[in-house]
C-alpha positions in Angstrom: 8.1 17.8 5.7 11.7 17.7 7.0 10.3 17.6 10.6 8.0 14.7 9.6 10.8 12.8 8.0 13.0 13.2 11.1 10.2 11.9 13.2 9.7 8.9 10.9 13.4 8.1 11.0 13.3 8.2 14.8 10.3 5.8 14.7 12.1 3.4 12.4 15.3 3.5 14.5 13.4 2.8 17.7 11.1 0.1 16.2 14.0 -1.7 14.6 15.5 -2.4 18.0 12.7 -4.8 18.6 14.1 -7.0 15.7 17.3 -7.8 17.5 16.4 -11.3 18.8 18.0 -14.1 16.8 16.2 -17.0 15.2 15.7 -20.1 17.3 13.5 -22.9 16.0 10.8 -24.1 18.4 10.4 -27.5 16.7 7.2 -29.4 15.9 4.7 -30.2 18.6 4.1 -33.8 19.6 1.2 -35.1 17.6 -0.2 -37.5 20.2 -1.1 -35.2 23.1 -4.5 -35.7 24.5 -7.1 -33.0 24.0 -9.4 -34.4 26.8 -9.0 -34.6 30.5 -10.7 -37.7 31.9 -12.1 -37.7 35.5 -14.2 -40.4 37.2 -17.1 -38.6 38.7 -19.4 -41.4 39.9 -20.1 -45.1 39.9 -23.4 -46.4 38.6 -25.5 -48.1 41.3 -26.4 -51.9 40.8 -29.0 -52.7 38.3 -32.1 -54.8 38.9 -31.5 -57.4 41.6 -27.8 -57.6 41.0 -25.8 -57.3 44.2 -22.9 -55.3 42.9 -22.4 -52.6 40.3 -21.5 -54.1 37.0 -22.5 -51.2 34.7 -24.6 -51.5 31.6 -24.3 -51.1 27.8 -26.9 -49.4 25.6 -28.5 -47.2 28.2 -30.5 -44.1 27.5 -28.3 -41.2 28.7 -29.1 -37.4 28.9 -29.4 -34.3 31.0 -32.6 -32.7 32.2 -33.1 -29.9 34.6 -29.4 -30.0 35.6 -29.3 -33.7 36.6 -27.7 -36.7 34.7 -30.0 -39.5 33.8 -28.9 -43.1 33.0 -31.8 -45.4 32.2 -32.2 -49.0 31.1 -29.4 -50.9 29.3 -28.1 -54.5 29.5 -25.2 -56.5 31.0 -24.0 -60.0 31.7 -23.8 -61.2 35.3 -20.6 -62.5 36.6 -18.6 -64.6 35.6 -19.8 -63.1 32.3 -19.0 -66.1 30.1 -21.8 -68.7 30.0 -24.3 -66.2 31.4 -27.3 -64.9 29.5 -27.5 -61.1 28.8 -29.9 -59.3 31.1 -31.9 -56.2 30.2 -32.9 -53.5 32.8 -35.5 -50.9 33.4 -33.8 -48.8 36.2 -33.7 -45.1 36.0 -30.8 -43.5 37.9 -30.5 -39.8 38.5 -27.2 -38.1 39.5 -27.1 -34.6 40.9 -24.1 -32.3 41.0 -23.3 -33.2 44.6 -22.5 -36.7 43.3 -25.7 -38.3 44.9 -27.7 -40.9 43.1 -31.4 -41.0 43.3 -33.8 -43.6 41.9 -35.9 -42.0 39.2 -38.3 -45.0 39.1 -38.6 -47.6 36.3 -39.0 -47.5 32.5 -42.2 -49.0 31.1 -40.3 -52.1 30.1 -36.8 -53.8 30.2 -35.0 -52.0 27.4 -31.6 -51.1 26.0 -29.7 -50.1 22.8 -32.1 -47.3 21.8 -30.9 -43.8 20.9 -31.2 -40.8 23.2 -30.5 -37.1 23.0 -30.8 -34.2 25.4 -32.9 -31.2 24.5 -34.3 -28.2 26.2 -37.6 -30.1 26.7 -36.0 -33.2 28.3 -34.3 -36.4 27.1 -35.8 -37.9 23.9 -35.5 -41.7 24.0 -36.0 -43.5 20.7 -36.5 -47.2 20.0 -34.4 -50.0 21.7 -34.8 -53.7 22.2 -34.8 -56.6 24.6 -33.8 -60.2 24.2 -36.6 -61.0 21.8 -38.0 -57.9 20.1 -37.2 -54.4 18.9 -39.4 -51.3 19.7 -40.5 -48.1 17.9 -41.6 -46.2 21.0 -40.4 -42.6 21.5 -40.8 -40.9 24.8 -39.5 -37.8 26.7 -37.9 -38.1 30.2 -38.0 -35.0 32.4 -36.8 -34.6 35.9 -39.2 -33.0 38.4 -37.0 -31.6 41.1 -39.9 -30.9 43.4 -41.3 -34.4 43.4 -37.9 -36.0 42.9 -39.3 -38.2 40.1 -38.8 -38.7 36.4 -41.9 -37.7 34.4 -42.8 -39.4 31.1 -44.3 -38.0 27.9 -45.1 -40.0 24.8 -43.9 -38.7 21.5 -44.7 -39.9 18.0 -43.5 -43.4 17.3 -40.6 -44.1 14.9 -41.5 -45.1 11.3 -40.4 -48.6 12.2 -38.8 -50.6 15.0 -35.2 -49.7 15.6 -32.1 -50.5 17.7 -28.4 -49.7 17.5 -29.0 -46.3 15.8 -27.6 -42.8 16.8 -29.2 -39.4 17.3 -28.3 -35.8 17.6 -30.2 -32.5 18.1 -29.8 -29.1 16.5 -32.1 -26.7 18.3 -35.5 -28.4 18.6 -34.9 -30.8 15.7 -33.9 -34.3 16.5 -32.2 -36.4 13.8 -31.9 -40.2 13.9 -29.8 -42.2 11.6 -28.8 -45.9 11.2 -29.7 -48.9 13.3 -31.4 -52.2 12.8 -35.1 -53.0 12.4 -34.7 -56.2 14.4 -32.1 -57.5 16.8 -30.2 -59.0 13.8 -27.5 -57.0 12.0 -28.9 -58.2 8.7 -31.8 -55.9 9.1 -29.6 -52.8 9.2 -31.3 -49.7 7.6 -30.2 -46.8 5.5 -32.5 -44.5 7.3 -32.4 -40.8 8.2 -35.4 -39.3 10.1 -36.2 -36.0 11.8 -38.6 -35.0 14.5 -39.2 -31.3 15.0 -40.2 -30.8 18.6 -41.2 -27.2 17.8 -44.1 -28.6 15.7 -45.7 -30.2 18.8 -49.4 -29.5 18.9 -49.7 -29.2 15.1 -50.8 -31.7 12.5 -47.3 -31.9 11.1 -45.8 -33.2 14.4 -44.2 -36.5 13.6 -41.2 -38.2 12.1 -40.2 -37.2 8.6 -37.9 -39.1 6.3 -34.9 -37.2 4.9 -32.6 -38.3 2.1 -30.4 -41.1 3.2 -26.6 -41.0 3.1 -25.1 -42.4 -0.2 -23.6 -45.4 1.4 -24.4 -48.9 2.8 -26.9 -49.5 5.6 -25.5 -50.0 9.0 -26.0 -50.2 12.8 -23.6 -49.2 15.7 -22.8 -45.9 13.7 -21.8 -42.6 15.2 -23.6 -39.3 14.7 -22.3 -35.8 15.6 -22.9 -32.2 14.8 -20.1 -29.8 14.0 -19.3 -26.7 11.9 -17.4 -27.1 8.7 -16.4 -23.5 8.8 -19.4 -22.3 7.0 -22.4 -23.8 8.8 -23.4 -26.6 11.2 -23.6 -30.0 9.6 -24.4 -33.6 10.8 -21.6 -36.2 10.5 -22.4 -40.0 10.2 -19.3 -42.2 10.8 -18.4 -45.8 10.8 -20.6 -48.7 12.0 -21.0 -52.3 10.9 -23.2 -54.3 8.6 -23.8 -57.7 7.3 -23.2 -58.0 3.6 -25.1 -60.2 1.1 -22.7 -63.1 1.8 -23.5 -63.0 5.5 -20.1 -61.6 6.4 -19.6 -58.8 8.9 -18.2 -55.6 7.4 -16.5 -53.0 9.7 -17.1 -49.6 8.1 -14.9 -46.6 8.1 -16.7 -44.3 5.7 -17.9 -40.8 6.8 -20.7 -38.6 5.4 -21.7 -35.0 6.1 -25.3 -33.8 5.9 -26.1 -30.2 5.1 -29.5 -29.3 6.7 -29.8 -26.1 4.6 -29.6 -28.0 1.3 -30.8 -31.5 2.5 -27.8 -33.1 0.7 -25.0 -35.5 1.8 -21.3 -35.4 0.9 -18.7 -38.2 1.2 -15.8 -37.2 3.5 -12.4 -38.7 4.3 -12.7 -42.2 5.8 -11.7 -42.7 9.5 -8.2 -44.2 10.0 -9.9 -47.4 11.4 -13.4 -48.6 12.2 -14.8 -46.9 15.4 -18.2 -48.6 15.5 -20.2 -48.2 18.7 -18.0 -45.3 19.8 -18.9 -41.8 20.8 -18.4 -38.6 18.8 -17.8 -35.4 20.8 -17.7 -31.9 19.3 -14.3 -30.4 20.2 -13.5 -26.7 19.6 -15.1 -24.9 16.7 -14.4 -27.5 14.0 -13.2 -30.8 15.5 -15.0 -34.0 16.4 -13.3 -36.2 18.9 -14.1 -39.9 18.6 -13.6 -41.7 21.9 -14.5 -45.4 22.4 -15.3 -47.5 19.5 -14.2 -50.9 18.4 -12.1 -51.5 15.3 -13.2 -55.1 14.7 -9.7 -56.6 14.9 -10.7 -59.1 17.6 -14.4 -59.3 16.8 -14.3 -62.9 15.7 -11.9 -64.0 18.5 -14.0 -62.8 21.5 -15.3 -66.3 22.4 -11.8 -67.8 22.2 -10.1 -65.0 24.2 -12.8 -64.5 26.8 -11.1 -63.0 29.9 -7.8 -62.7 28.0 -9.3 -60.1 25.6 -7.2 -56.9 26.0 -10.3 -54.6 25.7 -11.2 -52.3 23.0 -8.7 -49.8 21.6 -8.1 -46.7 23.7 -7.0 -44.5 20.8 -8.9 -41.2 20.5 -9.3 -39.9 17.0 -9.9 -36.3 16.0 -11.6 -35.3 12.8 -11.4 -31.7 11.6 -14.6 -30.9 9.7 -13.1 -27.8 8.2 -10.0 -29.4 6.7 -11.6 -32.9 6.3 -8.6 -34.6 7.9 -8.1 -37.1 10.7 -5.5 -37.0 13.5 -4.5 -38.8 16.6 -6.0 -37.1 19.6 -4.6 -38.9 22.6 -5.7 -42.1 24.5 -8.5 -42.8 27.0 -7.9 -44.4 30.4 -10.6 -46.9 29.5 -12.5 -47.5 26.3 -16.3 -47.6 26.7 -18.4 -48.7 23.7 -22.2 -49.0 23.2 -23.0 -46.1 25.4 -24.1 -42.5 24.7 -22.4 -39.2 25.4 -24.2 -36.1 26.7 -23.0 -32.6 27.8 -23.4 -31.6 31.4 -22.1 -28.1 32.5 -19.6 -27.8 29.7 -18.2 -31.3 30.3 -19.0 -34.4 28.2 -20.2 -37.4 30.1 -19.4 -41.0 29.1 -21.8 -43.1 31.2 -21.0 -46.7 31.8 -20.6 -48.9 28.7 -18.8 -52.0 27.5 -15.0 -52.2 27.9 -14.4 -55.7 26.5 -16.8 -58.4 25.2 -19.5 -59.1 27.8 -17.8 -56.9 30.4 -19.3 -53.5 31.4 -17.9 -50.7 33.5 -20.0 -48.8 36.0 -17.7 -45.7 36.0 -19.2 -42.4 34.9 -16.5 -40.3 33.3 -16.4 -36.5 32.9 -14.4 -35.3 29.9 -13.1 -31.8 29.9 -11.4 -30.1 27.0 -7.7 -29.8 27.8 -5.8 -27.6 25.4 -2.1 -28.4 25.4 0.0 -25.9 27.5 2.1 -23.4 25.5 5.1 -21.5 26.6 6.0 -18.2 24.9 9.8 -18.4 25.5 12.4 -15.9 26.6 13.3 -14.7 23.0 9.7 -14.1 22.1 9.2 -12.2 25.4 12.3 -10.2 24.7 11.0 -9.2 21.2 7.6 -8.2 22.6 9.0 -6.2 25.5 11.5 -4.3 23.4 8.7 -3.5 20.9 6.4 -2.2 23.7 9.2 -0.2 25.1 9.8 1.3 21.7 6.2 2.5 21.6 6.6 4.2 25.0 9.8 5.9 23.7 8.0 7.3 20.7 5.3 8.7 23.0 7.8 10.5 25.1 9.7 11.9 22.0 6.4 13.3 20.6 5.5 14.8 24.0 8.5 17.3 23.6 6.7 18.9 20.6 3.2 18.8 22.1 2.8 22.3 23.5 -0.7 23.5 22.5 -4.2 22.2 22.3 -3.9 22.2 18.5 -0.8 20.0 18.8 -2.6 17.6 21.1 -5.7 17.2 19.1 -4.4 17.5 15.5 -0.6 17.4 15.7 -0.4 21.1 15.0 -1.9 20.3 11.6 1.5 19.4 10.4 1.3 15.6 9.9 2.9 14.4 6.6 0.3 13.1 4.2 1.9 9.7 4.0 2.0 9.3 7.8 -1.7 10.3 8.0 -2.6 7.9 5.3 -0.7 5.0 7.1 -2.4 6.0 10.4 -5.8 5.9 8.8 -5.1 2.4 7.6 -3.8 1.4 11.0 -6.8 2.8 12.7 -9.4 1.0 10.5 -7.5 -2.3 10.7 -8.1 -3.4 14.3 -6.6 -6.5 15.9 -10.0 -8.2 15.5 -9.7 -7.7 11.8 -6.0 -8.8 11.8 -7.1 -12.1 13.4 -10.5 -12.5 11.8 -9.8 -11.9 8.1 -7.3 -14.8 7.8 -9.5 -16.9 10.0 -12.6 -16.2 7.8 -10.7 -17.1 4.7 -9.3 -20.2 6.4 -12.8 -21.3 7.3 -14.6 -20.3 4.1 -13.0 -18.6 1.0 -11.4 -15.4 0.0 -14.7 -13.9 -1.0 -14.3 -11.6 2.0 -11.7 -9.7 -0.1 -14.6 -7.9 -1.7 -15.4 -6.2 1.6 -12.3 -4.1 1.5 -12.9 -2.8 -2.1 -15.3 -0.2 -0.8 -12.6 2.3 0.1 -11.4 2.4 -3.5 -14.9 3.1 -4.7 -15.7 5.9 -2.3 -12.2 7.4 -2.0 -13.1 10.0 -4.7 -16.2 11.0 -2.8 -14.2 11.5 0.4 -11.3 13.3 -1.3 -13.3 15.6 -3.6 -16.4 16.3 -1.5 -16.0 15.6 2.2 -12.4 16.8 2.8 -12.9 20.2 1.0 -16.0 21.0 3.0 -14.5 20.0 6.3 -11.2 21.7 5.7 -12.9 24.9 4.6 -14.7 25.1 7.9 -11.4 24.6 9.8 -13.2 22.2 12.2 -11.6 19.9 14.8 -14.3 17.3 14.9 -16.5 15.9 12.2 -19.7 16.8 14.2 -18.9 20.6 14.1 -20.1 20.3 10.5 -23.5 19.1 11.7 -23.9 22.3 13.7 -22.8 24.5 10.9 -25.1 22.8 8.4 -28.1 21.9 10.7 -28.1 22.7 14.4 -26.3 22.4 17.7 -28.6 19.6 18.8 -27.5 17.4 15.8 -23.8 18.1 16.5 -24.3 16.9 20.1 -26.3 13.9 19.0 -23.7 12.9 16.5 -20.8 13.4 18.9 -22.5 11.6 21.7 -23.4 8.7 19.5 -19.8 8.3 18.5 -18.6 8.6 22.0 -21.0 6.0 23.3 -20.0 3.5 20.5 -16.3 4.0 21.1 -16.6 3.5 24.8 -18.1 0.1 24.2 -15.7 -0.6 21.4 -12.5 0.1 23.6 -13.1 -2.9 25.8 -13.9 -5.2 22.8 -10.8 -4.3 20.7 -8.5 -5.1 23.7 -10.3 -8.1 25.2 -10.9 -10.2 22.0 -7.2 -10.2 20.9 -6.1 -10.8 24.5 -8.4 -13.8 24.6 -7.0 -15.2 21.3 -3.4 -14.6 22.3 -4.0 -16.2 25.8 -5.5 -19.3 24.3 -2.6 -20.1 22.0 0.5 -18.6 23.7 -0.2 -19.3 27.4 -0.4 -15.5 28.2 -2.7 -14.6 31.1 -5.7 -12.8 29.6 -5.5 -10.1 32.3 -1.8 -9.5 31.7 -2.4 -9.0 28.0 -5.2 -6.5 28.7 -3.1 -4.6 31.2 -0.1 -4.4 28.9 -2.1 -3.1 26.0 -4.2 -0.7 28.1 -1.3 0.7 30.2 1.2 1.3 27.4 -1.3 2.8 24.9 -2.7 5.1 27.6 0.7 6.4 28.6 2.0 7.2 25.1 -1.3 8.7 24.1 -1.6 10.9 27.2 1.9 12.2 26.9 2.5 12.5 23.2 -1.1 13.4 22.0 -2.0 13.1 18.4 1.6 13.0 17.2 2.2 9.9 19.4 -0.9 8.3 18.0 0.2 8.9 14.4 3.8 7.8 14.8 3.0 4.7 16.9 0.4 3.9 14.2 3.1 4.1 11.5 5.4 1.8 13.6 2.6 -0.6 14.3 1.5 -0.9 10.7 5.1 -1.7 9.7 5.2 -4.4 12.4 1.8 -5.6 11.5 2.3 -5.9 7.8 5.9 -7.1 8.2 4.8 -9.8 10.6 2.0 -11.0 8.3 4.4 -11.2 5.4 6.9 -13.0 7.6 4.3 -15.5 8.7 3.0 -16.0 5.2 6.5 -16.7 3.9 7.2 -19.3 6.6 3.8 -21.0 6.0 4.4 -21.2 2.2 8.0 -22.4 2.7 6.7 -25.1 5.0 4.5 -26.5 2.3 5.8 -29.3 0.2 5.6 -27.8 -3.3 5.5 -24.2 -1.9 3.3 -21.7 -3.9 2.1 -24.4 -6.4 0.7 -26.5 -3.5 -1.0 -23.5 -2.0 -2.7 -22.7 -5.3 -3.6 -26.3 -6.2 -4.8 -27.5 -2.8 -6.5 -24.1 -2.1 -8.3 -24.3 -5.4 -9.5 -27.8 -4.9 -10.9 -26.8 -1.5 -12.7 -23.8 -3.0 -10.6 -21.2 -1.1 -10.2 -19.0 -4.2 -13.9 -19.1 -4.8 -15.8 -15.8 -5.3 -19.6 -15.7 -5.0 -21.7 -15.7 -8.1 -23.0 -12.3 -9.3 -26.5 -12.6 -8.1 -28.9 -11.2 -5.5 -29.6 -13.2 -2.4 -30.9 -11.7 0.9 -30.0 -14.8 2.9 -26.3 -15.4 1.8 -23.2 -13.4 1.3 -23.7 -13.1 -2.4 -21.6 -11.0 -4.7 -24.0 -8.0 -4.6 -24.5 -8.2 -0.8 -20.7 -8.1 -0.3 -20.3 -5.2 -2.7 -23.1 -3.2 -1.0 -21.6 -4.0 2.4 -18.2 -3.0 1.2 -19.4 0.4 -0.1 -21.8 1.4 2.7 -21.1 -0.5 5.9 -17.3 -1.0 5.5 -16.4 2.3 3.8 -19.0 5.0 3.8 -19.9 4.6 7.5 -16.4 4.7 9.0 -14.8 7.1 6.6 -17.4 9.8 7.0 -18.7 9.5 10.6 -15.8 8.1 12.6 -13.9 11.0 14.4 -10.9 8.7 14.7 -10.6 8.7 10.9 -11.8 12.2 10.1 -9.3 13.5 12.6 -6.5 12.3 10.2 -8.0 14.3 7.3 -7.8 17.4 9.4 -4.2 16.9 10.7 -2.3 17.5 7.4 -0.9 21.0 6.4 -3.5 21.5 3.7 -6.4 20.0 1.7 -4.2 18.5 -1.0 -2.2 16.5 1.5 -5.4 15.3 3.2 -6.6 14.0 -0.2 -3.3 12.2 -0.6 -3.7 10.6 2.8 -7.1 9.2 1.8 -5.6 7.7 -1.4 -2.6 6.3 0.6 -5.0 4.5 2.8 -7.0 3.2 -0.1 -4.0 1.8 -1.9 -2.7 0.2 1.3 -6.0 -1.5 2.1 -6.0 -3.6 -1.1 -2.6 -5.3 -0.9 -3.0 -5.8 2.9 -6.3 -7.5 2.2 -4.6 -9.7 -0.3 -1.8 -10.6 2.2 -4.3 -11.5 5.0 -6.5 -13.5 2.5 -3.7 -15.5 1.1 -2.5 -16.0 4.7 -5.9 -17.6 5.5 -5.6 -19.9 2.4 -2.0 -20.8 3.3 -3.0 -21.8 6.9 -5.7 -24.0 5.6 -3.4 -25.8 3.2 -0.7 -26.1 5.9 -3.1 -27.7 8.5 -4.8 -29.9 5.9 -1.4 -31.3 5.0 -0.3 -31.4 8.7 -3.5 -32.2 10.7 -1.6 -33.4 13.8 -0.2 -29.9 14.4 -3.6 -28.3 15.0 -5.4 -28.6 18.4 -9.2 -28.2 18.5 -9.3 -24.4 18.8 -12.3 -22.8 20.6 -12.4 -20.1 17.9 -11.0 -20.0 14.3 -9.8 -16.4 15.1 -7.0 -18.2 17.0 -5.6 -19.9 13.9 -3.0 -17.2 13.1 -1.6 -16.8 16.6 -1.7 -20.6 17.0 0.6 -21.0 13.9 2.8 -18.2 15.0 3.2 -19.6 18.6 3.9 -23.2 17.5 5.5 -23.0 14.1 7.6 -19.8 13.8 11.2 -19.4 15.1 11.5 -17.9 18.5 12.1 -14.1 18.4 10.3 -13.8 15.1 7.2 -15.3 16.7 7.5 -12.6 19.3 7.5 -9.9 16.7 4.4 -11.3 14.9 2.6 -11.5 18.2 3.7 -7.9 18.8 1.8 -7.2 15.5 -1.4 -8.4 17.2 -0.7 -6.2 20.2 0.1 -3.4 17.7 -3.2 -3.6 16.0 -5.1 -3.7 19.3 -3.3 -0.7 20.7 -3.7 1.2 17.5 -7.4 0.8 17.8 -7.4 1.6 21.5 -5.2 4.8 21.2 -7.4 6.1 18.3 -10.6 5.5 20.3 -9.2 7.2 23.5 -7.8 10.2 21.6 -10.8 10.7 19.4 -13.2 10.5 22.4 -11.1 13.1 24.2 -11.1 15.3 21.1 -14.9 15.0 20.8 -15.6 15.7 24.5 -13.2 18.6 24.6 -14.4 20.3 21.5 -18.0 19.3 21.1 -19.1 19.6 24.7 -16.6 21.3 27.1 -15.0 23.8 24.6 -18.3 24.5 22.8 -19.9 25.9 25.9 -16.8 27.4 27.7 -16.1 30.9 26.7 -12.4 31.0 27.7 -10.2 27.9 27.8 -6.4 28.4 27.5 -4.0 25.9 26.0 -2.5 24.7 29.2 -5.9 24.1 30.8 -7.0 22.2 27.7 -3.8 20.1 27.7 -4.2 19.3 31.4 -7.8 18.3 30.9 -7.1 16.2 27.8 -4.3 14.2 29.5 -6.4 13.5 32.6 -9.3 12.4 30.3 -7.1 10.1 28.3 -5.9 8.6 31.6 -9.5 8.1 32.7 -10.5 6.6 29.3 -7.5 4.2 29.4 -8.6 3.0 32.9 -12.2 2.7 31.6 -11.2 0.8 28.5 -8.9 -1.6 30.4 -11.3 -2.1 33.2 -14.1 -2.9 30.7 -11.9 -5.5 29.0 -11.0 -7.0 32.3 -14.6 -7.3 33.3 -15.4 -8.9 29.9 -12.7 -11.5 30.6 -14.9 -12.8 33.4 -18.2 -12.8 31.5 -19.9 -14.5 28.6 -19.4 -11.7 26.0 -21.7 -13.2 23.3 -24.6 -10.9 24.1 -22.3 -7.9 24.5 -20.8 -8.4 21.1 -24.3 -8.6 19.6 -25.1 -5.4 21.4 -22.0 -3.7 20.0 -22.7 -4.7 16.5 -26.3 -3.6 16.8 -25.3 -0.3 18.3 -22.9 0.4 15.4 -25.7 -0.4 12.9 -28.3 1.6 14.7 -26.1 4.8 15.1 -23.3 4.9 12.6 -25.2 4.4 9.4 -27.9 7.1 10.2 -25.0 9.5 10.9 -23.5 8.6 7.5 -26.9 9.3 5.9 -27.0 12.6 7.8 -23.7 13.8 6.4 -24.7 12.9 2.9 -28.0 14.8 3.4 -26.1 17.9 4.5 -23.7 17.7 1.6 -26.0 17.0 -1.3 -29.5 18.3 -0.3 -29.3 22.1 0.2 -33.1 22.2 0.9 -32.7 20.0 4.0 -33.0 21.7 7.3 -32.5 20.5 11.0 -36.2 19.5 11.1 -35.8 17.3 8.1 -32.5 15.9 9.5 -34.2 14.9 12.8 -37.0 13.2 11.0 -34.7 11.3 8.7 -32.4 10.1 11.4 -35.3 8.9 13.5 -36.8 7.0 10.5 -33.3 5.5 9.8 -32.9 4.1 13.3 -36.4 2.6 13.1 -35.6 1.1 9.7 -32.4 -0.5 10.9 -34.1 -1.9 14.1 -36.7 -3.4 11.8 -34.1 -4.9 9.5 -32.1 -6.3 12.4 -34.7 -7.6 14.8 -37.8 -8.4 12.7 -36.7 -8.9 9.0 -33.5 -10.5 10.1 -31.7 -8.9 7.2 -28.0 -9.8 6.4 -25.9 -7.6 8.6 -23.9 -6.3 5.7 -27.0 -4.5 4.4 -27.5 -2.4 7.6 -25.3 0.3 6.1 -27.3 0.8 3.0 -30.6 0.5 4.9 -29.6 3.2 7.4 -27.9 5.5 5.0 -30.5 5.0 2.2 -33.4 5.6 4.6 -31.9 8.7 6.1 -31.1 10.2 2.8 -34.4 9.3 1.1 -36.6 10.5 4.0 -34.5 13.7 4.2 -35.0 14.4 0.5 -38.7 13.6 0.6 -39.5 15.7 3.7 -37.5 18.7 2.4 -40.1 18.9 -0.5 -43.2 17.9 1.6 -42.3 20.2 4.5 -40.3 23.2 3.2 -38.3 24.9 5.9 -36.8 28.3 5.3 -34.6 28.0 8.4 -32.2 25.7 6.5 -28.4 26.5 6.8 -25.5 26.6 4.5 -22.3 24.7 5.2 -20.2 27.5 3.7 -17.9 29.3 6.2 -19.1 32.6 7.5 -22.6 32.0 6.0 -25.4 33.8 7.8 -27.8 31.3 9.4 -31.4 32.0 10.2 -32.1 30.2 13.5 -34.9 27.6 13.5 
C-alpha cells in the first residue's frame, strides 16, 4: 500500500504541473459570421426567344443522375417595367464540367410549381401560367446515353396548385401550402404525401395528411431537419390574403412529426421570409436564405428600378433549441426559386432579386464553419499534460522487471487505483462526448444506462472474481479452457482481440474528428499525438503505466467536466434555478414511462440494456476490465475495486447528464453563440473551445485526449496480454521473463502503429458503414461470450459440446434480431446472453455429456 501511495503522489505531482497556465478570457464569438460560402458556378442560358440571359423565377430545380436541371419558370423582358410576364418551357441541364445542354422542352409553358430531388428523379408538382393553374405531377430523369430528359407521369395532385413547397424523406414526397388558382385569395391549408415506394400498387397516389394548425398560405418554406430525437418537417412563413382582402406577411413556424402525424407550433421567425429557401445546416440547424420580409411589398410600383432588392440577411433556426439566430448575409438575395443538393453543396438556381428582375446566376452554397484558434495557453496546458503522461510511463518502467509486472503490475495494484482504472477504461472519449450530447439533444433518460453496474456489481464481486482469482489466471479466457475446452478459450480470446483491433481506430478517430471540428486541430495531428504518446508510455511502463495514467486521466476528465459545468451554470442568468426551470420546461429531466416498447427507448428497454449490454457484457468478457480484477494483491481488494468503479460511475453519469442539460439551456438562451455543428457530439468541445478561459480550455480538451488514450492504452495492453498468454505462451514450453518482456513491448509498438494507422485511414473515409460494422461485431461476439461465462459458472452439467452449440445459436439469434427483426440495439445483450444460457441449459439435459469439466483449481478433467 505504501508503494501504491507513493506512486499516486508522483502521479498527482506530475499531473498538477499541467494546471499552471493562468486564466485568460477568450471573449464571445461574433454573432453575425456567415455559415455559408457562396460561389457563382454558372449562368443560366437565355430562355425562349430572349437574346440575353435574364434568369427566371419559379423554375423546377433538381438533380438527377449527377446533373443539375433547371426547367420552366417565368421572367419579365427588359426594361422590366411595363412589360408582361413571360412563362417558359426550356429544360437546361448543367454537368459538373460547367457545360449547359438543352434537355428539350416541358409539355407546356409553366412556372411556380414545386419540385424535389429523389433517387428516382426530379418530382415536379403543379405550377401555373398566365391564366391557369395545373395539377400535373411528373418525373424528370436525365438519360446520359441519349443526352435527353425523360418524362414519366405520376398521380395528379388532389387539386390545382401553385406557389407551394415540397420536401422528400426517403421515397416519400411531402407537399404543403400553395394556391389553388393564380390568386392569393385561394391559398390552401393543405398537406399531402406521395409514397414513391408504393408505385405499381393500388395505394399509389396522393394522400391527405393533417394540416398545420395555422392559416392557409402560399410562398411558404418547407424543410426537413432533426430536432435531436427524429427527423421532422418544418413549415415556415409565407403570405396570405385575409378576409378583408389585406395581404398578411406570416412569420409563424410549425413542425410535423411523421411518426405521430402531429403538428407543433414553434418559435416565429424574426421576420417574414416568404418565397425564400430553407437549407438543412449541420445536425439541427435550418438556414433560411432568400426570402422577402414584405417591408416594401406595396411600394414596388413606385420604386421600380430604385428598389434596393430583397433583404440579404440569412437566418438560422436551431430545431433542437427552437431558437433563431443571425447566420450571415448573402451576396445576392434570390426569392421564388428552389434549392437542391448537388455533391454536398446546395444550389440556388436563378430567381428574383427585386420586383420583376431576375438573376441568371447559379450559386453553389458550401457549409463554411467559422475558423477556430486554440491559443498558446491552451496548447501549453495540453502539451504539459501529455508530457506528464510520458513521465508517468518512464517512472513506472523502472519497476517493470518481469512478465507478471508487465501484464498485471506484479499483482500489487492498490484497490482504489484499480477501481479508478476500471472506470477510466469503460468510459471512453466517445462516451465522454456522446453522453452530454445525447442529453443535450434528448433528455437525461440515458442516465439509466449506467445503473447496470450497480445491479451486477454483487454478481461480479461475489461470483466472478472468486472463481477467477482462485484459478490464478492472467486472462479471462483461461477460465474457458479450465471449464470447457482449449478451443473455447482460443475462440473467446480471438473474438476479443478482433473486436479490440477494430475498436482501437474508432476510439481515437472519433474524438479527434470532434476536436478538429471545433478547435481547429488537424485531425491527423490529433490522432498521431494520442497514438504516439499512449503507445510509448504503455510499451515502457506496462500495466503499471496503464493504471497510473488512467488515474491521472480520470482526475483530469472528471475535473474538466466539473470545471466546464461550473462555467456553464455561472454563465446562465439565474444560475442553477434557470438550469432547472428551462431544462424542465424543455423536458430534459424527463424519464421514460415504465412500460414495454420494442421500438423506443422505454424504461424497461433502458434497464435491460443497462444490465446486459452496458454492464454484464463488458464487466465479464472484456479482458481490459477483467485484467484489473486480477491485478490487486488479493480477492478482497479486487472486490473493493469493483465497488469503487460502481460508485464512481453513478456520480460521473450525473455530472455528464447535467452538463448536457446545462449546454442546452446555455445555447437556447444564447443562440448566436452556436454554429451549425455537423454532429451533436461536438457540443461539449465547442463550448470549451469558445467559452472557457484560455488554459482551462486546454485542460478540458486534455480530458478528451485523456479519455481517448485511456481506451487506447487499455486496448493495446489487453490485446498484448491475450496474445502473449492465450496463444504464444499457451503453446510455448519455455519462455523466460526477458523474452516475454521484449515480445510484449514490440507487440505494443506494433499495435500502437496499427491503431494509429487505422484511425488515420478512417479520417480519409466515410466511416458510417465501419461504425455499423463495429457495433454489429460487438453484439454478435461479446454477448454470446458473456452467456458462455454465465453457463460455465452456473450450469455444472454443461460441457464444451453444449457450450459450442449455445454460442452458435446465440450468434444466429443476434444476427436475426439485428438484420431481420430490427430489434432495438439495447436488447442485443439480453438476446445474446439469454439465448446462449438457455440453449446451454436445455442441451445439457437433452444431450448429457460426461466429459464436462469443473472450474475448480487442480480438478481432474476427462477430455472430450
